[in-house]
C-alpha positions, 0 to 999 in steps of 0.5 A: 192828614196833618190838618186833621190832626191839627183840627183835633188838637185845637178842638181838644185844647178848646174843650179842655180850656172850657172845662177848666174855666167851668171847674174854676167857676163851680168849685168852691175853693178853686185856685186862681191858677186853674182859671189862668190855665183854662183861659190860656188853653181856651185862647190857644184853641181859638188861635189853633182853629183860626190858623187851621181854617186859614191853612185849609183855605190856602190849600 
């Protein structure tokens, strides 16, 4: 059950990061903080997915 929640949280973080990056790209006067936050969430989502896959392989 914990792995399922972790997978969902990682996927959601990844998706929100992508949405923020695309919003920064298409929004005319977007702040740079939007891009930095999007990149941070994207990287957090990638790391979460990779660690979740590694934990699932251990079990």
